[in-house]
C-alpha positions in Angstrom: 98.0 63.6 163.0 98.9 60.7 161.1 102.0 58.5 160.9 103.5 57.2 157.4 104.0 53.3 157.8 104.8 52.9 154.0 108.8 52.9 153.8 108.5 53.5 150.0 106.7 57.0 150.2 109.4 59.5 149.2 112.1 57.1 149.1 111.7 56.5 153.0 112.2 60.0 154.1 108.7 60.1 155.7 108.7 56.6 156.9 107.5 56.6 160.7 107.0 60.3 160.7 104.1 62.1 162.1 102.4 64.5 159.9 99.2 66.7 160.0 96.4 66.6 157.5 96.1 70.0 155.8 92.8 69.3 153.9 90.4 66.5 153.0 89.8 66.6 149.3 87.2 63.7 149.0 86.4 60.4 150.4 89.9 59.0 149.5 92.3 61.7 148.8 93.9 64.4 151.3 96.8 66.6 151.6 99.5 66.0 154.3 101.8 68.7 155.3 105.5 68.1 156.1 107.3 71.6 156.9 106.1 73.5 153.7 105.9 70.4 151.4 102.4 69.2 150.7 101.7 65.5 149.5 98.6 64.4 147.9 99.6 61.1 146.4 99.5 59.3 149.7 96.8 56.8 150.2 95.0 55.8 153.4 96.7 52.5 153.5 100.1 54.2 153.7 99.0 55.8 157.0 98.0 55.0 160.8 96.2 57.4 163.0 98.3 58.8 165.8 96.5 60.2 168.9 98.4 63.1 170.3 99.1 62.9 174.1 96.5 64.6 176.3 97.9 67.0 179.0 94.5 67.8 180.2 93.3 64.0 180.9 95.5 61.0 182.3 93.8 58.8 179.6 92.6 59.8 176.3 89.0 59.8 175.2 88.2 58.7 171.8 84.8 57.8 169.9 84.6 55.0 167.5 83.0 56.1 164.2 82.8 52.8 162.2 82.4 49.0 162.9 80.9 46.9 165.6 81.6 49.4 168.4 80.4 52.6 166.6 79.3 55.4 168.9 81.2 54.1 171.9 
């Protein structure tokens, strides 16, 4: 899940909306799905990662993939 943080995408209709990633095309491009519409012109800096709430755990468990704390 990702959230759109750029209010200029689609004239602001997607701003602050949570969307799913349908497919990763390459290192920089991906398809995002909103209902039955697909968007491929959104870049990484237009988005932020959203962690879905965990019903099984009281706290979310994540692994850092890049940076100083990689692997923790």
